[in-house]
Phi, psi and omega in degrees: 000131181300142176280143177294150179304146178297136181295144177288137180275164184296150181295167183127201181294127182303137181290161177288134179236152181258159176298323179299320179293320179298311182294318180298319179290318178298319179299319180296319181297311184289329179292318184273329189233348180103160183298324184296342180270356181269115174229159179297323179293316178297317180297318179299318179298318183295325181267002177072036182230206179235154177305322180298322180294328180297328185291352172284341182252322180221142184283328183195181182294325180298315178295324178298319179294323176298318178297322177295319178298314180297319179299313181292314182296321181294335181267341187241331182266104182255128177292128177229166178289122182264159179302149180288318180301130187301320181297316180291330176295319177297315179300314183294318181294315180294321180295322178298316177298314181300314182295323180290316185283332183297335180273357181216074186302334181296333177299317182294323178301326178285314184293335180292351172296337171074352177246006176248129180217135179280131177297330181290342180264353187295331179299322180288324175297318177302317181296322180291312181295315180295322178296320178293323176297318179295338177278355176116000179278153171287162177305321179294316178295325180294323177296316177298321178296317177300317181298320179296318179295319180294316180300318178297315182295310181296317181297319180297318181290316182297315181298315181294318180295319180294318179296318179296319179294321179294318179295324180290328183277333186207116182264013178287162178301132183279163177301318180299318181296322178293318180296314182293332179289343184244020181295141176271113182295339178284326181273321183230069188298319183290317178295321178297325181297324183251007185305318182290341181249006186300313183299307179295326179295315181284348177273349180294147178275100182245021183303313184298317179297316180294322179297314180295321178295321179295315180295321176301318180293321181293329187249005189299322186260012183264000000 
């Protein structure tokens, strides 16, 4: 159940606020309403302060989002002993990231900016890059490989989260369902063959299979 907005405090000199309070309030806003609803002015109102006072703790919204990422990653990404074989180490590290982010899609919306990265997640990035190097890739190729794995992971979560939100908001027949119901089997025989099963098939969780196939492709010729 959404929490009611924090009551506005009495006018006068803004009270002292802590970074923890700022991050906690920002986390509540993005969790309940989305990243687009988080502004410095809105956050200041929620904590009963002023935007200027917030700048003593964070320089801008981008830095605030980085702090949110670190806060979330420090609470959800736990370092564990990973498999020794490098390929399996890459799979395990990527799967850990996927499992953590899949429960909090707003994080992925922030990370898709691609220039924001949580320091708390870097250990897992290190395991992926180092594992790819151990599989025979150069450090440069391993970075490209990590990016491919990240794009696959983030894209899978974003697509699933968006589809789930759309289904929750509107249970009417989708445009895709109407199109698939009218496919011409002579023109599109394979799609027509699976049209009736397309929705359940694409709803299956195949992340692990796709991840392994991607890693196999990245390391196949090494």
